[in-house]
N, CA and C atoms as an extended XYZ file, in Angstrom:
378
Properties=species:S:1:pos:R:3:atomname:S:1:resname:S:1:resid:I:1 pbc="F F F"
N        -6.048       17.996       -1.901 N   UNK     1
C        -6.858       16.638       -0.926 CA  UNK     1
C        -6.940       15.686       -1.814 C   UNK     1
N        -7.021       14.205       -1.201 N   UNK     2
C        -7.225       13.312       -1.455 CA  UNK     2
C        -7.394       12.310       -0.075 C   UNK     2
N        -8.814       11.839       -0.318 N   UNK     3
C        -9.472       10.557        0.113 CA  UNK     3
C        -8.886        9.372       -0.890 C   UNK     3
N        -9.232        8.219        0.265 N   UNK     4
C        -8.178        7.364        0.512 CA  UNK     4
C        -9.024        5.910        0.931 C   UNK     4
N        -9.550        4.889       -0.232 N   UNK     5
C       -10.735        4.230        0.068 CA  UNK     5
C       -10.039        2.368        0.525 C   UNK     5
N        -9.683        1.921        0.746 N   UNK     6
C        -9.140        0.808        0.564 CA  UNK     6
C        -9.972       -0.778        0.548 C   UNK     6
N        -9.018       -1.325       -0.019 N   UNK     7
C       -10.285       -2.576       -0.175 CA  UNK     7
C        -9.534       -3.873       -0.001 C   UNK     7
N        -9.909       -4.950       -0.361 N   UNK     8
C        -9.176       -6.512       -0.694 CA  UNK     8
C        -9.282       -7.165        0.378 C   UNK     8
N        -8.671       -6.882        1.604 N   UNK     9
C        -8.611       -7.725        3.034 CA  UNK     9
C        -8.914       -8.984        3.085 C   UNK     9
N        -8.609      -10.035        3.690 N   UNK    10
C        -9.318      -11.145        4.171 CA  UNK    10
C        -8.511      -11.672        5.226 C   UNK    10
N        -9.211      -13.161        5.001 N   UNK    11
C        -8.615      -13.967        5.882 CA  UNK    11
C        -7.653      -15.097        4.577 C   UNK    11
N        -7.184      -15.014        4.553 N   UNK    12
C        -6.297      -16.316        3.576 CA  UNK    12
C        -4.898      -17.253        4.423 C   UNK    12
N        -4.962      -17.995        3.824 N   UNK    13
C        -3.943      -19.622        4.347 CA  UNK    13
C        -2.575      -18.792        4.250 C   UNK    13
N        -1.374      -19.496        4.793 N   UNK    14
C         0.021      -19.296        4.196 CA  UNK    14
C         0.366      -19.545        3.110 C   UNK    14
N         0.489      -18.936        2.406 N   UNK    15
C         1.271      -19.744        0.935 CA  UNK    15
C         0.269      -18.427       -0.021 C   UNK    15
N        -0.766      -18.312        0.213 N   UNK    16
C        -1.665      -17.634       -0.864 CA  UNK    16
C        -1.143      -16.055       -1.077 C   UNK    16
N        -2.310      -15.988       -2.100 N   UNK    17
C        -2.759      -14.253       -2.518 CA  UNK    17
C        -3.514      -13.389       -2.188 C   UNK    17
N        -3.581      -12.289       -1.939 N   UNK    18
C        -4.010      -11.333       -1.925 CA  UNK    18
C        -3.735       -9.901       -2.362 C   UNK    18
N        -4.610       -9.580       -3.203 N   UNK    19
C        -5.226       -7.891       -3.495 CA  UNK    19
C        -5.183       -6.566       -3.003 C   UNK    19
N        -4.873       -5.758       -3.071 N   UNK    20
C        -5.486       -5.038       -1.986 CA  UNK    20
C        -5.621       -3.673       -3.266 C   UNK    20
N        -6.165       -3.220       -3.255 N   UNK    21
C        -6.914       -1.771       -3.897 CA  UNK    21
C        -7.097       -0.714       -2.851 C   UNK    21
N        -6.665        0.716       -3.509 N   UNK    22
C        -6.753        2.030       -2.878 CA  UNK    22
C        -7.358        2.709       -3.587 C   UNK    22
N        -8.979        3.117       -4.077 N   UNK    23
C        -9.441        4.079       -4.855 CA  UNK    23
C        -9.192        5.870       -4.122 C   UNK    23
N        -8.521        6.280       -5.207 N   UNK    24
C        -9.312        7.695       -4.938 CA  UNK    24
C        -9.384        8.424       -5.167 C   UNK    24
N        -9.960       10.222       -4.199 N   UNK    25
C       -11.009       10.792       -5.159 CA  UNK    25
C       -10.578       12.155       -5.700 C   UNK    25
N       -10.456       12.665       -6.680 N   UNK    26
C        -9.868       13.873       -6.604 CA  UNK    26
C        -8.857       13.332       -8.133 C   UNK    26
N        -8.916       14.976       -9.129 N   UNK    27
C        -8.422       14.681      -10.040 CA  UNK    27
C        -7.014       15.121      -10.689 C   UNK    27
N        -6.379       14.903       -9.355 N   UNK    28
C        -4.790       15.125       -9.275 CA  UNK    28
C        -3.608       13.439       -8.855 C   UNK    28
N        -5.163       12.953       -8.874 N   UNK    29
C        -3.976       10.999       -8.596 CA  UNK    29
C        -2.662       11.407       -8.792 C   UNK    29
N        -2.382       12.088       -9.972 N   UNK    30
C        -1.573       10.563      -10.831 CA  UNK    30
C        -0.320       12.022      -10.310 C   UNK    30
N        -0.780       12.549       -9.599 N   UNK    31
C         0.781       13.587       -8.707 CA  UNK    31
C         1.308       12.937       -7.826 C   UNK    31
N         1.254       12.063       -6.783 N   UNK    32
C         0.718       11.879       -6.047 CA  UNK    32
C         1.735       10.753       -5.943 C   UNK    32
N         2.978       10.582       -5.001 N   UNK    33
C         3.049        9.281       -3.844 CA  UNK    33
C         2.028        8.678       -4.052 C   UNK    33
N         2.531        7.523       -3.840 N   UNK    34
C         1.369        6.167       -2.904 CA  UNK    34
C         2.305        5.752       -2.208 C   UNK    34
N         1.899        5.268       -1.083 N   UNK    35
C         2.626        3.980       -0.326 CA  UNK    35
C         1.075        3.133        0.396 C   UNK    35
N         1.778        2.283        0.954 N   UNK    36
C         1.401        0.879        1.742 CA  UNK    36
C         1.631        1.007        2.800 C   UNK    36
N         1.080        1.174        3.927 N   UNK    37
C         2.139        0.690        5.577 CA  UNK    37
C         1.039       -0.577        6.225 C   UNK    37
N         1.610       -0.887        6.804 N   UNK    38
C         0.574       -2.017        7.663 CA  UNK    38
C         0.601       -1.568        9.453 C   UNK    38
N         0.493       -2.366        9.889 N   UNK    39
C         0.285       -1.644       11.119 CA  UNK    39
C        -0.478       -3.096       11.927 C   UNK    39
N         0.431       -4.224       12.528 N   UNK    40
C         0.527       -5.698       13.162 CA  UNK    40
C        -0.330       -5.463       14.602 C   UNK    40
N        -0.832       -6.321       14.835 N   UNK    41
C        -1.273       -5.731       16.266 CA  UNK    41
C        -0.262       -5.418       17.413 C   UNK    41
N        -0.244       -4.865       18.059 N   UNK    42
C         0.899       -4.077       19.096 CA  UNK    42
C         1.764       -3.718       18.944 C   UNK    42
N         1.910       -3.209       17.668 N   UNK    43
C         3.192       -3.528       17.233 CA  UNK    43
C         2.696       -1.225       16.310 C   UNK    43
N         4.472       -1.408       16.230 N   UNK    44
C         3.902        0.437       15.180 CA  UNK    44
C         3.890        0.099       13.818 C   UNK    44
N         3.349        1.195       12.862 N   UNK    45
C         2.808        0.862       11.661 CA  UNK    45
C         4.451        1.178       11.253 C   UNK    45
N         4.262        0.148       10.201 N   UNK    46
C         6.091        0.165        9.297 CA  UNK    46
C         4.992        0.340        7.766 C   UNK    46
N         6.864        0.871        7.239 N   UNK    47
C         6.180        0.871        5.638 CA  UNK    47
C         6.403       -0.345        4.913 C   UNK    47
N         6.012       -0.425        3.268 N   UNK    48
C         5.852       -1.565        3.100 CA  UNK    48
C         6.161       -1.913        1.704 C   UNK    48
N         5.451       -0.650        1.195 N   UNK    49
C         5.814        0.138       -1.023 CA  UNK    49
C         4.949        0.598       -0.833 C   UNK    49
N         5.831        1.419       -1.680 N   UNK    50
C         5.753        2.738       -2.734 CA  UNK    50
C         6.098        2.671       -4.155 C   UNK    50
N         5.532        3.979       -4.383 N   UNK    51
C         5.692        4.110       -6.147 CA  UNK    51
C         5.155        5.688       -6.087 C   UNK    51
N         6.010        6.555       -6.778 N   UNK    52
C         6.172        7.138       -7.403 CA  UNK    52
C         4.891        7.573       -8.265 C   UNK    52
N         4.544        8.942       -8.891 N   UNK    53
C         4.024        9.321       -9.620 CA  UNK    53
C         3.569        8.892      -10.845 C   UNK    53
N         4.812        8.449      -11.333 N   UNK    54
C         4.719        7.973      -12.806 CA  UNK    54
C         4.999        6.290      -13.321 C   UNK    54
N         5.458        6.223      -11.765 N   UNK    55
C         5.384        4.310      -11.777 CA  UNK    55
C         6.818        3.822      -12.446 C   UNK    55
N         7.533        5.060      -12.491 N   UNK    56
C         8.346        4.376      -12.980 CA  UNK    56
C         9.933        4.454      -11.877 C   UNK    56
N         9.625        4.374      -10.743 N   UNK    57
C         9.875        3.999       -8.965 CA  UNK    57
C         9.260        3.422       -8.575 C   UNK    57
N         9.313        2.478       -7.953 N   UNK    58
C         8.937        1.855       -6.208 CA  UNK    58
C        10.304        1.080       -5.429 C   UNK    58
N         9.735        1.317       -4.249 N   UNK    59
C        10.485        0.964       -2.972 CA  UNK    59
C         9.988       -0.357       -2.471 C   UNK    59
N        10.592       -1.133       -1.806 N   UNK    60
C        10.036       -2.038       -0.978 CA  UNK    60
C        10.860       -2.701        1.006 C   UNK    60
N         9.848       -2.757        1.190 N   UNK    61
C        10.641       -3.667        2.643 CA  UNK    61
C        11.136       -4.357        2.274 C   UNK    61
N        12.548       -4.959        2.802 N   UNK    62
C        12.760       -6.094        2.412 CA  UNK    62
C        12.436       -6.888        2.752 C   UNK    62
N        11.286       -7.349        4.228 N   UNK    63
C        10.677       -8.428        4.250 CA  UNK    63
C         9.415       -8.719        3.252 C   UNK    63
N         9.132       -7.972        3.151 N   UNK    64
C         7.895       -7.634        1.873 CA  UNK    64
C         8.642       -8.092       -0.152 C   UNK    64
N         9.811       -7.890        0.002 N   UNK    65
C        10.950       -7.757       -1.276 CA  UNK    65
C        10.766       -8.698       -1.481 C   UNK    65
N         9.733       -8.750       -3.377 N   UNK    66
C         9.975      -10.174       -3.625 CA  UNK    66
C         9.015      -11.317       -3.837 C   UNK    66
N         8.225      -10.689       -2.944 N   UNK    67
C         6.509      -10.809       -2.514 CA  UNK    67
C         5.829      -10.118       -2.543 C   UNK    67
N         6.184       -9.121       -3.111 N   UNK    68
C         4.889       -7.653       -3.092 CA  UNK    68
C         4.927       -7.154       -4.395 C   UNK    68
N         4.244       -6.817       -4.887 N   UNK    69
C         4.453       -5.657       -6.120 CA  UNK    69
C         3.098       -4.290       -6.337 C   UNK    69
N         3.643       -3.640       -5.738 N   UNK    70
C         3.075       -2.118       -5.888 CA  UNK    70
C         2.686       -2.341       -7.481 C   UNK    70
N         1.606       -1.516       -7.720 N   UNK    71
C         1.161       -1.103       -8.890 CA  UNK    71
C        -0.066        0.272       -9.269 C   UNK    71
N        -0.046        1.158       -9.542 N   UNK    72
C        -0.969        1.643       -9.924 CA  UNK    72
C        -1.501        1.809      -11.321 C   UNK    72
N        -3.325        2.350      -11.579 N   UNK    73
C        -3.482        2.888      -12.686 CA  UNK    73
C        -4.325        4.027      -12.375 C   UNK    73
N        -3.248        5.541      -13.125 N   UNK    74
C        -3.907        7.389      -13.137 CA  UNK    74
C        -5.100        7.136      -13.617 C   UNK    74
N        -5.534        6.394      -14.719 N   UNK    75
C        -6.157        6.235      -15.262 CA  UNK    75
C        -8.436        6.253      -14.335 C   UNK    75
N        -7.671        5.203      -13.222 N   UNK    76
C        -8.839        4.503      -12.512 CA  UNK    76
C        -8.773        5.122      -10.760 C   UNK    76
N        -7.493        5.770      -10.485 N   UNK    77
C        -7.435        6.236       -9.577 CA  UNK    77
C        -7.493        5.770       -8.786 C   UNK    77
N        -6.527        4.336       -8.973 N   UNK    78
C        -6.917        2.802       -7.998 CA  UNK    78
C        -4.700        3.073       -7.884 C   UNK    78
N        -4.761        2.678       -6.450 N   UNK    79
C        -3.048        1.784       -6.549 CA  UNK    79
C        -3.274        0.642       -5.627 C   UNK    79
N        -2.656       -0.148       -6.595 N   UNK    80
C        -2.934       -1.551       -5.516 CA  UNK    80
C        -1.737       -2.225       -5.285 C   UNK    80
N        -1.979       -3.474       -4.390 N   UNK    81
C        -0.703       -3.741       -3.869 CA  UNK    81
C        -1.043       -5.443       -3.836 C   UNK    81
N        -0.347       -6.366       -4.954 N   UNK    82
C        -0.321       -7.561       -5.045 CA  UNK    82
C         0.428       -8.109       -4.026 C   UNK    82
N        -0.149       -9.498       -3.386 N   UNK    83
C         0.658       -9.823       -1.996 CA  UNK    83
C         0.781      -11.133       -2.493 C   UNK    83
N         2.098      -12.349       -2.635 N   UNK    84
C         1.772      -13.529       -2.816 CA  UNK    84
C         2.749      -14.157       -2.165 C   UNK    84
N         2.717      -15.537       -1.802 N   UNK    85
C         3.678      -16.320       -0.665 CA  UNK    85
C         3.166      -15.908        0.861 C   UNK    85
N         1.964      -15.265        1.167 N   UNK    86
C         1.954      -14.439        2.088 CA  UNK    86
C         2.235      -15.174        3.326 C   UNK    86
N         2.793      -15.056        4.355 N   UNK    87
C         3.321      -15.362        5.793 CA  UNK    87
C         1.889      -14.626        6.902 C   UNK    87
N         2.411      -16.104        7.641 N   UNK    88
C         0.700      -15.170        9.657 CA  UNK    88
C         1.814      -14.120       10.202 C   UNK    88
N         3.127      -13.791        8.977 N   UNK    89
C         4.401      -12.386       10.061 CA  UNK    89
C         3.110      -11.420        9.518 C   UNK    89
N         2.533      -11.352        8.168 N   UNK    90
C         2.347      -10.643        7.821 CA  UNK    90
C         0.892      -10.060        7.824 C   UNK    90
N         0.517      -10.855        9.000 N   UNK    91
C        -1.501      -10.464        8.911 CA  UNK    91
C        -1.355       -8.747       10.230 C   UNK    91
N        -2.187       -7.983        9.226 N   UNK    92
C        -1.776       -6.522        9.967 CA  UNK    92
C        -3.568       -5.715        9.528 C   UNK    92
N        -2.893       -4.382       10.138 N   UNK    93
C        -4.147       -3.461        9.060 CA  UNK    93
C        -3.553       -2.976        8.222 C   UNK    93
N        -3.390       -2.546        6.501 N   UNK    94
C        -2.729       -2.169        5.676 CA  UNK    94
C        -3.578       -0.344        5.612 C   UNK    94
N        -2.589        0.337        5.301 N   UNK    95
C        -3.142        1.709        4.987 CA  UNK    95
C        -2.709        1.519        3.053 C   UNK    95
N        -3.345        2.660        3.011 N   UNK    96
C        -2.992        3.313        1.474 CA  UNK    96
C        -2.404        5.115        2.176 C   UNK    96
N        -1.954        4.949        2.400 N   UNK    97
C        -1.479        6.849        2.072 CA  UNK    97
C        -1.082        7.169        0.315 C   UNK    97
N        -0.755        8.882        0.926 N   UNK    98
C        -0.612        9.675       -0.030 CA  UNK    98
C         0.013       10.756       -0.258 C   UNK    98
N         1.181       11.012       -0.690 N   UNK    99
C         1.716       12.457       -0.475 CA  UNK    99
C         1.814       13.504       -2.264 C   UNK    99
N         1.761       13.986       -2.540 N   UNK   100
C         1.724       14.959       -3.163 CA  UNK   100
C         3.045       15.201       -3.749 C   UNK   100
N         3.441       14.965       -4.375 N   UNK   101
C         5.096       14.708       -5.701 CA  UNK   101
C         5.556       14.208       -5.721 C   UNK   101
N         6.035       15.824       -7.357 N   UNK   102
C         5.846       15.291       -8.966 CA  UNK   102
C         7.805       14.765       -9.035 C   UNK   102
N         8.118       13.357       -8.513 N   UNK   103
C         9.390       13.584       -8.607 CA  UNK   103
C         9.903       12.256       -8.604 C   UNK   103
N        10.923       11.990       -8.823 N   UNK   104
C        11.558       10.594       -9.249 CA  UNK   104
C        11.626        9.069       -7.690 C   UNK   104
N        11.607       10.071       -6.790 N   UNK   105
C        11.963       10.036       -5.549 CA  UNK   105
C        10.883        9.402       -4.837 C   UNK   105
N        10.630        7.931       -3.710 N   UNK   106
C         9.288        7.507       -3.139 CA  UNK   106
C         9.824        8.211       -1.354 C   UNK   106
N         8.591        8.440       -0.642 N   UNK   107
C         8.237        8.678        0.505 CA  UNK   107
C         8.044        7.255        1.201 C   UNK   107
N         9.396        6.908        2.624 N   UNK   108
C         8.752        5.617        2.799 CA  UNK   108
C         9.132        5.798        4.770 C   UNK   108
N         8.865        7.214        4.802 N   UNK   109
C         8.389        7.485        5.610 CA  UNK   109
C         6.835        7.494        6.379 C   UNK   109
N         5.998        6.982        7.817 N   UNK   110
C         4.313        7.739        7.069 CA  UNK   110
C         4.732        9.034        7.403 C   UNK   110
N         5.633        9.661        8.420 N   UNK   111
C         5.039       11.058        8.437 CA  UNK   111
C         5.031       12.278        7.722 C   UNK   111
N         5.796       11.603        6.272 N   UNK   112
C         5.431       12.422        4.784 CA  UNK   112
C         4.160       12.738        4.207 C   UNK   112
N         3.509       11.214        4.643 N   UNK   113
C         1.845       11.162        4.053 CA  UNK   113
C         1.475       12.093        4.260 C   UNK   113
N         0.754       12.865        4.232 N   UNK   114
C        -0.177       13.447        4.765 CA  UNK   114
C        -1.896       12.931        4.747 C   UNK   114
N        -2.286       12.309        3.834 N   UNK   115
C        -3.480       11.524        3.709 CA  UNK   115
C        -3.333        9.817        4.317 C   UNK   115
N        -4.848        9.412        4.383 N   UNK   116
C        -4.311        8.230        4.736 CA  UNK   116
C        -5.818        7.552        4.572 C   UNK   116
N        -5.562        6.444        4.439 N   UNK   117
C        -7.387        5.748        4.547 CA  UNK   117
C        -7.389        5.444        5.703 C   UNK   117
N        -8.548        3.910        5.257 N   UNK   118
C        -9.102        3.668        6.415 CA  UNK   118
C        -8.285        2.774        7.430 C   UNK   118
N        -8.445        1.586        6.260 N   UNK   119
C        -7.317        0.580        6.820 CA  UNK   119
C        -8.049       -0.622        5.878 C   UNK   119
N        -7.508       -1.681        5.536 N   UNK   120
C        -8.641       -3.133        5.547 CA  UNK   120
C        -7.509       -3.952        6.405 C   UNK   120
N        -8.039       -4.952        6.986 N   UNK   121
C        -7.774       -5.777        7.562 CA  UNK   121
C        -6.652       -7.129        6.205 C   UNK   121
N        -5.998       -7.585        7.280 N   UNK   122
C        -5.063       -8.800        5.965 CA  UNK   122
C        -5.308      -10.034        7.532 C   UNK   122
N        -4.858      -10.992        7.650 N   UNK   123
C        -5.313      -12.465        8.362 CA  UNK   123
C        -4.927      -13.570        7.740 C   UNK   123
N        -3.074      -13.788        7.701 N   UNK   124
C        -3.400      -14.981        7.417 CA  UNK   124
C        -2.742      -16.064        8.034 C   UNK   124
N        -3.478      -17.368        7.939 N   UNK   125
C        -3.448      -18.527        8.957 CA  UNK   125
C        -2.301      -19.131        8.510 C   UNK   125
N        -1.968      -19.843        9.623 N   UNK   126
C        -0.494      -20.945        9.445 CA  UNK   126
C        -1.300      -22.746        8.886 C   UNK   126
């Protein structure tokens, strides 16, 4: 079991940056694939980025590739999402998610993640 709490959301202007954090409880954080998803108003939740347990493997949605960076600090039980060059289209509630898996691969489908945070709002104005 792991509990996740996101923070760092807010209101920014287009072109600015924001870093989201997701703090996890439990002693086995380093055994989890960590993912970030987002849900815009009236849209389905979509995959943003994921990192495997060791940090060796990352994967990004095409829409954020080159602008967003996922990272993790296993000593702090925290995963981060650095978001640069934000666009109004990035406006959404951002969720972190966890999946217990000690492997090379990452998961990109929300149904693969059993543990979710409550979400943090990111609003990008034009």
